[in-house]
Backbone atoms as SQL, in Angstrom:
CREATE TABLE atoms (id INTEGER PRIMARY KEY, chain TEXT, resi INTEGER, resn TEXT, atom TEXT, x REAL, y REAL, z REAL);
INSERT INTO atoms VALUES
  (1, 'A', 1, 'MET', 'N', -28.034, 58.967, 130.313),
  (2, 'A', 1, 'MET', 'CA', -26.688, 59.060, 129.982),
  (3, 'A', 1, 'MET', 'C', -26.521, 58.943, 128.387),
  (4, 'A', 2, 'ASN', 'N', -25.754, 59.775, 127.814),
  (5, 'A', 2, 'ASN', 'CA', -25.816, 59.875, 126.319),
  (6, 'A', 2, 'ASN', 'C', -24.513, 59.013, 125.973),
  (7, 'A', 3, 'GLN', 'N', -24.534, 58.657, 124.603),
  (8, 'A', 3, 'GLN', 'CA', -23.297, 57.856, 124.184),
  (9, 'A', 3, 'GLN', 'C', -21.840, 58.487, 124.427),
  (10, 'A', 4, 'ALA', 'N', -21.770, 59.797, 124.379),
  (11, 'A', 4, 'ALA', 'CA', -20.520, 60.365, 124.606),
  (12, 'A', 4, 'ALA', 'C', -20.161, 60.105, 125.977),
  (13, 'A', 5, 'GLU', 'N', -20.963, 60.223, 126.952),
  (14, 'A', 5, 'GLU', 'CA', -20.763, 60.141, 128.395),
  (15, 'A', 5, 'GLU', 'C', -20.342, 58.592, 128.688),
  (16, 'A', 6, 'LEU', 'N', -20.995, 57.801, 128.046),
  (17, 'A', 6, 'LEU', 'CA', -20.752, 56.246, 128.127),
  (18, 'A', 6, 'LEU', 'C', -19.510, 55.961, 127.707),
  (19, 'A', 7, 'LYS', 'N', -19.011, 56.477, 126.585),
  (20, 'A', 7, 'LYS', 'CA', -17.726, 56.142, 126.044),
  (21, 'A', 7, 'LYS', 'C', -16.521, 56.628, 127.049),
  (22, 'A', 8, 'GLU', 'N', -16.796, 57.839, 127.544),
  (23, 'A', 8, 'GLU', 'CA', -15.699, 58.169, 128.556),
  (24, 'A', 8, 'GLU', 'C', -15.637, 57.421, 129.811),
  (25, 'A', 9, 'LYS', 'N', -16.660, 56.670, 130.102),
  (26, 'A', 9, 'LYS', 'CA', -16.518, 55.834, 131.350),
  (27, 'A', 9, 'LYS', 'C', -15.550, 54.717, 131.323),
  (28, 'A', 10, 'SER', 'N', -14.698, 54.470, 132.179),
  (29, 'A', 10, 'SER', 'CA', -13.820, 53.396, 132.314),
  (30, 'A', 10, 'SER', 'C', -14.624, 52.222, 132.590),
  (31, 'A', 11, 'PHE', 'N', -14.079, 50.945, 132.426),
  (32, 'A', 11, 'PHE', 'CA', -14.710, 49.758, 132.745),
  (33, 'A', 11, 'PHE', 'C', -15.142, 49.621, 134.160),
  (34, 'A', 12, 'GLU', 'N', -14.177, 50.189, 134.960),
  (35, 'A', 12, 'GLU', 'CA', -14.501, 50.189, 136.612),
  (36, 'A', 12, 'GLU', 'C', -15.624, 51.129, 136.863),
  (37, 'A', 13, 'GLU', 'N', -15.439, 52.214, 136.232),
  (38, 'A', 13, 'GLU', 'CA', -16.712, 53.282, 136.621),
  (39, 'A', 13, 'GLU', 'C', -17.926, 52.704, 136.255),
  (40, 'A', 14, 'ALA', 'N', -18.026, 52.072, 134.975),
  (41, 'A', 14, 'ALA', 'CA', -19.323, 51.500, 134.402),
  (42, 'A', 14, 'ALA', 'C', -19.865, 50.438, 135.264),
  (43, 'A', 15, 'ILE', 'N', -19.038, 49.559, 135.843),
  (44, 'A', 15, 'ILE', 'CA', -19.496, 48.381, 136.614),
  (45, 'A', 15, 'ILE', 'C', -19.854, 48.962, 138.062),
  (46, 'A', 16, 'ALA', 'N', -19.215, 50.030, 138.441),
  (47, 'A', 16, 'ALA', 'CA', -19.662, 50.739, 139.746),
  (48, 'A', 16, 'ALA', 'C', -21.190, 51.244, 139.581),
  (49, 'A', 17, 'ARG', 'N', -21.268, 51.972, 138.531),
  (50, 'A', 17, 'ARG', 'CA', -22.668, 52.443, 138.193),
  (51, 'A', 17, 'ARG', 'C', -23.735, 51.390, 138.138),
  (52, 'A', 18, 'LEU', 'N', -23.269, 50.321, 137.133),
  (53, 'A', 18, 'LEU', 'CA', -24.149, 49.281, 137.134),
  (54, 'A', 18, 'LEU', 'C', -24.523, 48.544, 138.362),
  (55, 'A', 19, 'GLU', 'N', -23.666, 48.430, 139.409),
  (56, 'A', 19, 'GLU', 'CA', -24.237, 47.939, 140.691),
  (57, 'A', 19, 'GLU', 'C', -25.023, 48.735, 141.460),
  (58, 'A', 20, 'GLN', 'N', -24.812, 50.250, 141.386),
  (59, 'A', 20, 'GLN', 'CA', -25.759, 50.952, 141.906),
  (60, 'A', 20, 'GLN', 'C', -27.160, 50.915, 141.344),
  (61, 'A', 21, 'ILE', 'N', -27.214, 50.726, 140.053),
  (62, 'A', 21, 'ILE', 'CA', -28.624, 50.706, 139.470),
  (63, 'A', 21, 'ILE', 'C', -29.180, 49.208, 139.906),
  (64, 'A', 22, 'ILE', 'N', -28.511, 48.138, 139.977),
  (65, 'A', 22, 'ILE', 'CA', -28.966, 46.911, 140.345),
  (66, 'A', 22, 'ILE', 'C', -29.676, 47.097, 141.765),
  (67, 'A', 23, 'GLU', 'N', -28.872, 47.887, 142.693),
  (68, 'A', 23, 'GLU', 'CA', -29.350, 47.980, 144.038),
  (69, 'A', 23, 'GLU', 'C', -30.584, 48.886, 144.200),
  (70, 'A', 24, 'LEU', 'N', -30.648, 49.951, 143.232),
  (71, 'A', 24, 'LEU', 'CA', -31.950, 50.655, 143.214),
  (72, 'A', 24, 'LEU', 'C', -33.072, 49.895, 142.652),
  (73, 'A', 25, 'LEU', 'N', -32.775, 49.088, 141.700),
  (74, 'A', 25, 'LEU', 'CA', -33.857, 48.365, 140.961),
  (75, 'A', 25, 'LEU', 'C', -34.436, 47.151, 142.131),
  (76, 'A', 26, 'GLU', 'N', -33.482, 46.476, 142.714),
  (77, 'A', 26, 'GLU', 'CA', -33.912, 45.451, 143.676),
  (78, 'A', 26, 'GLU', 'C', -34.587, 46.004, 145.024),
  (79, 'A', 27, 'LYS', 'N', -34.454, 47.336, 145.291),
  (80, 'A', 27, 'LYS', 'CA', -35.237, 47.906, 146.459),
  (81, 'A', 27, 'LYS', 'C', -36.726, 48.018, 146.036),
  (82, 'A', 28, 'GLY', 'N', -37.206, 48.066, 144.742),
  (83, 'A', 28, 'GLY', 'CA', -38.305, 48.092, 144.386),
  (84, 'A', 28, 'GLY', 'C', -39.165, 49.424, 144.883),
  (85, 'A', 29, 'GLU', 'N', -38.429, 50.576, 145.072),
  (86, 'A', 29, 'GLU', 'CA', -39.212, 51.725, 145.589),
  (87, 'A', 29, 'GLU', 'C', -39.347, 52.814, 144.618),
  (88, 'A', 30, 'LEU', 'N', -39.056, 52.508, 143.287),
  (89, 'A', 30, 'LEU', 'CA', -39.216, 53.565, 142.290),
  (90, 'A', 30, 'LEU', 'C', -40.512, 53.275, 141.394),
  (91, 'A', 31, 'SER', 'N', -40.670, 54.343, 140.758),
  (92, 'A', 31, 'SER', 'CA', -41.912, 54.237, 139.873),
  (93, 'A', 31, 'SER', 'C', -41.461, 53.275, 138.577),
  (94, 'A', 32, 'LEU', 'N', -42.509, 52.910, 137.913),
  (95, 'A', 32, 'LEU', 'CA', -42.332, 52.233, 136.650),
  (96, 'A', 32, 'LEU', 'C', -41.479, 53.050, 135.727),
  (97, 'A', 33, 'GLU', 'N', -41.606, 54.263, 135.541),
  (98, 'A', 33, 'GLU', 'CA', -40.920, 55.049, 134.479),
  (99, 'A', 33, 'GLU', 'C', -39.413, 55.015, 135.070),
  (100, 'A', 34, 'GLU', 'N', -39.290, 55.300, 136.436),
  (101, 'A', 34, 'GLU', 'CA', -37.840, 55.468, 136.908),
  (102, 'A', 34, 'GLU', 'C', -37.169, 54.142, 136.576),
  (103, 'A', 35, 'ASN', 'N', -37.902, 52.954, 136.875),
  (104, 'A', 35, 'ASN', 'CA', -37.275, 51.659, 136.836),
  (105, 'A', 35, 'ASN', 'C', -36.930, 51.397, 135.217),
  (106, 'A', 36, 'LEU', 'N', -37.578, 51.769, 134.378),
  (107, 'A', 36, 'LEU', 'CA', -37.383, 51.696, 133.058),
  (108, 'A', 36, 'LEU', 'C', -36.237, 52.409, 132.513),
  (109, 'A', 37, 'LYS', 'N', -36.105, 53.714, 133.094),
  (110, 'A', 37, 'LYS', 'CA', -35.013, 54.482, 132.754),
  (111, 'A', 37, 'LYS', 'C', -33.672, 53.901, 133.263),
  (112, 'A', 38, 'LEU', 'N', -33.830, 53.438, 134.617),
  (113, 'A', 38, 'LEU', 'CA', -32.562, 52.894, 135.057),
  (114, 'A', 38, 'LEU', 'C', -32.164, 51.465, 134.352),
  (115, 'A', 39, 'PHE', 'N', -33.112, 50.697, 134.001),
  (116, 'A', 39, 'PHE', 'CA', -32.990, 49.552, 133.261),
  (117, 'A', 39, 'PHE', 'C', -32.273, 49.721, 131.842),
  (118, 'A', 40, 'GLU', 'N', -32.735, 50.735, 131.284),
  (119, 'A', 40, 'GLU', 'CA', -32.156, 51.362, 129.865),
  (120, 'A', 40, 'GLU', 'C', -30.831, 51.438, 130.234),
  (121, 'A', 41, 'GLU', 'N', -30.642, 52.383, 131.181),
  (122, 'A', 41, 'GLU', 'CA', -29.004, 52.881, 131.466),
  (123, 'A', 41, 'GLU', 'C', -28.346, 51.509, 131.763),
  (124, 'A', 42, 'GLY', 'N', -29.009, 50.585, 132.445),
  (125, 'A', 42, 'GLY', 'CA', -28.052, 49.419, 132.860),
  (126, 'A', 42, 'GLY', 'C', -27.873, 48.495, 131.643),
  (127, 'A', 43, 'ILE', 'N', -28.656, 48.345, 130.828),
  (128, 'A', 43, 'ILE', 'CA', -28.353, 47.568, 129.404),
  (129, 'A', 43, 'ILE', 'C', -27.319, 48.410, 128.725),
  (130, 'A', 44, 'ALA', 'N', -27.396, 49.683, 128.572),
  (131, 'A', 44, 'ALA', 'CA', -26.182, 50.352, 127.931),
  (132, 'A', 44, 'ALA', 'C', -24.866, 50.164, 128.566),
  (133, 'A', 45, 'LEU', 'N', -24.935, 50.275, 129.938),
  (134, 'A', 45, 'LEU', 'CA', -23.518, 50.120, 130.622),
  (135, 'A', 45, 'LEU', 'C', -23.094, 48.587, 130.516),
  (136, 'A', 46, 'ALA', 'N', -23.971, 47.581, 130.540),
  (137, 'A', 46, 'ALA', 'CA', -23.596, 46.300, 130.357),
  (138, 'A', 46, 'ALA', 'C', -23.111, 45.943, 129.063),
  (139, 'A', 47, 'ARG', 'N', -23.538, 46.588, 127.976),
  (140, 'A', 47, 'ARG', 'CA', -23.011, 46.468, 126.557),
  (141, 'A', 47, 'ARG', 'C', -21.643, 47.240, 126.554),
  (142, 'A', 48, 'HIS', 'N', -21.647, 48.411, 127.113),
  (143, 'A', 48, 'HIS', 'CA', -20.196, 49.085, 127.040),
  (144, 'A', 48, 'HIS', 'C', -19.185, 48.245, 127.886),
  (145, 'A', 49, 'CYS', 'N', -19.573, 47.598, 128.932),
  (146, 'A', 49, 'CYS', 'CA', -18.614, 46.882, 129.657),
  (147, 'A', 49, 'CYS', 'C', -18.254, 45.478, 128.779),
  (148, 'A', 50, 'ARG', 'N', -19.180, 44.958, 128.084),
  (149, 'A', 50, 'ARG', 'CA', -18.805, 43.849, 127.165),
  (150, 'A', 50, 'ARG', 'C', -17.927, 44.296, 125.988),
  (151, 'A', 51, 'ASN', 'N', -18.227, 45.375, 125.575),
  (152, 'A', 51, 'ASN', 'CA', -17.383, 45.912, 124.478),
  (153, 'A', 51, 'ASN', 'C', -15.837, 46.240, 125.000),
  (154, 'A', 52, 'ARG', 'N', -15.863, 46.534, 126.163),
  (155, 'A', 52, 'ARG', 'CA', -14.453, 46.877, 126.764),
  (156, 'A', 52, 'ARG', 'C', -13.827, 45.601, 126.933),
  (157, 'A', 53, 'LEU', 'N', -14.489, 44.585, 127.525),
  (158, 'A', 53, 'LEU', 'CA', -13.872, 43.337, 127.686),
  (159, 'A', 53, 'LEU', 'C', -13.424, 42.807, 126.360),
  (160, 'A', 54, 'ASP', 'N', -14.328, 42.810, 125.312),
  (161, 'A', 54, 'ASP', 'CA', -13.993, 42.155, 124.069),
  (162, 'A', 54, 'ASP', 'C', -12.694, 43.065, 123.570),
  (163, 'A', 55, 'GLU', 'N', -12.571, 44.341, 123.667),
  (164, 'A', 55, 'GLU', 'CA', -11.350, 44.994, 123.361),
  (165, 'A', 55, 'GLU', 'C', -10.072, 44.440, 124.039),
  (166, 'A', 56, 'ALA', 'N', -10.063, 44.400, 125.157),
  (167, 'A', 56, 'ALA', 'CA', -9.173, 43.807, 126.215),
  (168, 'A', 56, 'ALA', 'C', -8.703, 42.525, 125.575),
  (169, 'A', 57, 'GLN', 'N', -9.728, 41.673, 125.416),
  (170, 'A', 57, 'GLN', 'CA', -9.436, 40.407, 124.937),
  (171, 'A', 57, 'GLN', 'C', -8.761, 40.275, 123.475),
  (172, 'A', 58, 'GLY', 'N', -8.972, 41.092, 122.679),
  (173, 'A', 58, 'GLY', 'CA', -8.445, 41.254, 121.354),
  (174, 'A', 58, 'GLY', 'C', -6.935, 41.791, 121.502),
  (175, 'A', 59, 'LYS', 'N', -6.638, 42.682, 122.490),
  (176, 'A', 59, 'LYS', 'CA', -5.337, 43.041, 122.755),
  (177, 'A', 59, 'LYS', 'C', -4.471, 41.975, 123.262),
  (178, 'A', 60, 'VAL', 'N', -4.993, 41.230, 124.300),
  (179, 'A', 60, 'VAL', 'CA', -4.395, 40.149, 124.819),
  (180, 'A', 60, 'VAL', 'C', -3.900, 39.173, 123.780),
  (181, 'A', 61, 'GLU', 'N', -4.945, 38.795, 122.894),
  (182, 'A', 61, 'GLU', 'CA', -4.599, 37.812, 121.910),
  (183, 'A', 61, 'GLU', 'C', -3.527, 38.396, 120.821),
  (184, 'A', 62, 'ILE', 'N', -3.438, 39.561, 120.539),
  (185, 'A', 62, 'ILE', 'CA', -2.539, 40.230, 119.674),
  (186, 'A', 62, 'ILE', 'C', -1.214, 40.171, 120.456),
  (187, 'A', 63, 'LEU', 'N', -1.266, 40.320, 121.555),
  (188, 'A', 63, 'LEU', 'CA', 0.084, 40.303, 122.425),
  (189, 'A', 63, 'LEU', 'C', 0.692, 38.852, 122.544),
  (190, 'A', 64, 'LEU', 'N', -0.169, 38.102, 122.507),
  (191, 'A', 64, 'LEU', 'CA', 0.236, 36.509, 122.645),
  (192, 'A', 64, 'LEU', 'C', 0.602, 35.965, 121.259),
  (193, 'A', 65, 'GLY', 'N', 0.747, 36.982, 120.057),
  (194, 'A', 65, 'GLY', 'CA', 1.070, 36.390, 118.871),
  (195, 'A', 65, 'GLY', 'C', 2.239, 35.601, 118.857),
  (196, 'A', 66, 'VAL', 'N', 2.322, 34.502, 118.080),
  (197, 'A', 66, 'VAL', 'CA', 3.484, 33.656, 118.121),
  (198, 'A', 66, 'VAL', 'C', 3.739, 33.252, 116.693),
  (199, 'A', 67, 'GLU', 'N', 4.682, 32.266, 116.684),
  (200, 'A', 67, 'GLU', 'CA', 5.186, 31.828, 115.357),
  (201, 'A', 67, 'GLU', 'C', 4.410, 32.142, 114.041),
  (202, 'A', 68, 'GLU', 'N', 5.157, 32.714, 113.018),
  (203, 'A', 68, 'GLU', 'CA', 4.546, 32.866, 111.664),
  (204, 'A', 68, 'GLU', 'C', 3.324, 33.828, 111.778),
  (205, 'A', 69, 'GLY', 'N', 3.076, 34.660, 112.752),
  (206, 'A', 69, 'GLY', 'CA', 2.151, 35.688, 112.766),
  (207, 'A', 69, 'GLY', 'C', 0.948, 35.007, 113.373),
  (208, 'A', 70, 'GLU', 'N', 0.784, 33.712, 113.703),
  (209, 'A', 70, 'GLU', 'CA', -0.392, 33.155, 114.305),
  (210, 'A', 70, 'GLU', 'C', -0.550, 33.837, 115.638),
  (211, 'A', 71, 'VAL', 'N', -1.790, 33.700, 116.067),
  (212, 'A', 71, 'VAL', 'CA', -2.297, 34.239, 117.508),
  (213, 'A', 71, 'VAL', 'C', -2.571, 33.083, 118.289),
  (214, 'A', 72, 'LYS', 'N', -1.840, 32.967, 119.442),
  (215, 'A', 72, 'LYS', 'CA', -2.249, 31.991, 120.429),
  (216, 'A', 72, 'LYS', 'C', -3.179, 32.490, 121.368),
  (217, 'A', 73, 'THR', 'N', -4.335, 31.821, 121.305),
  (218, 'A', 73, 'THR', 'CA', -5.495, 32.281, 122.243),
  (219, 'A', 73, 'THR', 'C', -5.571, 31.385, 123.464),
  (220, 'A', 74, 'GLY', 'N', -5.928, 31.942, 124.407),
  (221, 'A', 74, 'GLY', 'CA', -6.020, 31.133, 125.807),
  (222, 'A', 74, 'GLY', 'C', -6.197, 32.009, 126.915),
  (223, 'A', 75, 'PRO', 'N', -6.583, 31.439, 128.109),
  (224, 'A', 75, 'PRO', 'CA', -6.709, 32.258, 129.286),
  (225, 'A', 75, 'PRO', 'C', -5.490, 33.039, 129.669),
  (226, 'A', 76, 'PHE', 'N', -5.738, 34.135, 130.167),
  (227, 'A', 76, 'PHE', 'CA', -4.719, 34.871, 130.666),
  (228, 'A', 76, 'PHE', 'C', -4.299, 34.429, 132.048),
  (229, 'A', 77, 'GLN', 'N', -3.003, 34.002, 132.247),
  (230, 'A', 77, 'GLN', 'CA', -2.486, 33.389, 133.553),
  (231, 'A', 77, 'GLN', 'C', -1.571, 34.193, 134.144),
  (232, 'A', 78, 'ALA', 'N', -1.818, 35.460, 134.506),
  (233, 'A', 78, 'ALA', 'CA', -0.739, 36.308, 135.296),
  (234, 'A', 78, 'ALA', 'C', -0.470, 35.801, 136.591),
  (235, 'A', 79, 'GLU', 'N', -1.487, 35.213, 137.281),
  (236, 'A', 79, 'GLU', 'CA', -1.214, 34.766, 138.759),
  (237, 'A', 79, 'GLU', 'C', -0.087, 33.510, 138.663),
  (238, 'A', 80, 'GLU', 'N', -0.395, 32.811, 137.833),
  (239, 'A', 80, 'GLU', 'CA', 0.641, 31.433, 137.721),
  (240, 'A', 80, 'GLU', 'C', 2.021, 32.090, 137.269),
  (241, 'A', 81, 'GLU', 'N', 2.019, 32.869, 136.368),
  (242, 'A', 81, 'GLU', 'CA', 3.431, 33.453, 135.919),
  (243, 'A', 81, 'GLU', 'C', 4.108, 33.998, 137.094),
  (244, 'A', 82, 'GLU', 'N', 3.336, 34.878, 137.810),
  (245, 'A', 82, 'GLU', 'CA', 4.034, 35.553, 138.922),
  (246, 'A', 82, 'GLU', 'C', 4.630, 34.582, 139.936),
  (247, 'A', 83, 'LYS', 'N', 3.911, 33.452, 140.271),
  (248, 'A', 83, 'LYS', 'CA', 4.349, 32.447, 141.114),
  (249, 'A', 83, 'LYS', 'C', 5.495, 31.762, 140.704),
  (250, 'A', 84, 'THR', 'N', 5.582, 31.341, 139.319),
  (251, 'A', 84, 'THR', 'CA', 6.679, 30.580, 138.903),
  (252, 'A', 84, 'THR', 'C', 7.823, 31.529, 138.416),
  (253, 'A', 85, 'GLY', 'N', 7.646, 32.777, 138.384),
  (254, 'A', 85, 'GLY', 'CA', 8.681, 33.704, 138.029),
  (255, 'A', 85, 'GLY', 'C', 8.867, 33.698, 136.408),
  (256, 'A', 86, 'GLU', 'N', 8.116, 33.174, 135.654),
  (257, 'A', 86, 'GLU', 'CA', 8.188, 33.408, 134.292),
  (258, 'A', 86, 'GLU', 'C', 7.593, 34.564, 133.688);
């Protein structure tokens, strides 16, 4: 998988492919070369997912911006807000 293909993958698509790779590697039925190729793809997918998560976290922090341009950071609490109606 090249960089362009990787960048087009959504977070969910990348996680699904990463899960497939893990299953294939855990079976232990592939050659060393095939395992290394899948491992390399898995590392690239994991980095891609981490970057997507970092981007999402940055957006949440921006959206939580408060008084005088400060950014309030903290865990996203959507479930609690839905329960309390806030």
